[in-house]
N, C-alpha and C positions, 0 to 999 in steps of 0.2 A: 510460547515464543510468538513474536509479532510476525504476521504474514503480509507481504505486499504483492498485490497483483498489479503488474506493470509491464511496460514495454521498453526495451533498451533505447530505442530512438525517440521516445516521447519526452519532450522537455518538462512536462508536468511530473512525470515519473522521476526524472532526473532531480528535480527540485526536492522531492520527498526523500529519495535515496541520499542526497547530499546532507539533508537535515538529520537523517537517521545516523549517518556516519559521523557527523559533527557531535552528536549526542553519545556516540559510542554504543549504539544499540545493536544487538544481534537480531537478525530477522531472516526469514526465508523469503526469497524472491520467486514469484511464479510469473512466467511469461506466456500468458494464454494466447496472445495475438500480437501482431505488429501495431505500431502507432497508426498505420493506415487501415487496420481492421482485418488483415489476413490472419485467420486462425492458425496458430502454430502448434498448440498443445490442446487437443480436443478435451482431455480430461480436466485440465486447469480451467479452460474456458467454461465448461459446464459447471464447475464448482464456483467460479466467479458469479455466474448468473444465479446459481442456487443460493449462494450466501447473501448476495446483495440485490438481486432482482434486476440488475442492469448490466449491459455489456459496455461498461465504462471503466477506464483506468486513469489514474491510479485508484486502487481500492485497498484500504488498510483493514486488517482484521486483528483485533487485540483480544485473544481468548481469555487472558487473565482478567480483563475488566469487562468482558462480554460486550465489547463495542466494535462497531465496524462503520467505516465512513468513506465517502468519495470526496473529490475536490482537493487538489494539492494544497491550497491555502488552509482549508479546514484541517487537513491531516497534519500539516506543519504546526498549526496552533495547538492541536490536540497533543502532539508529541512534546512540544515545549511545556505545555501545562502539566502533563503527567510524568514526563521523563526528563525534563530539564532540571537545572540545579535547584529550583524552588519546588518542583513537583515531586521529584524523588520516587523511589519505589520501596 
């Protein structure tokens, strides 16, 4: 299942969530910190850095394809390419 490391108040995270919902994707949302950087979930924050090497959100993990990426625009393009009508699973 897709995993999204994000923050509720972050406009970039919102963009990714909106696209995931538009595509009807199931995912697990992790909220390691606020948009301003205050750590809220120490375990999720440590895992974010362990998986991606950066304290940056949004961060998508796709274990099915062994892919992970930052940057909302890149994530949206990835989702469209692999999970959109033409990408399929």
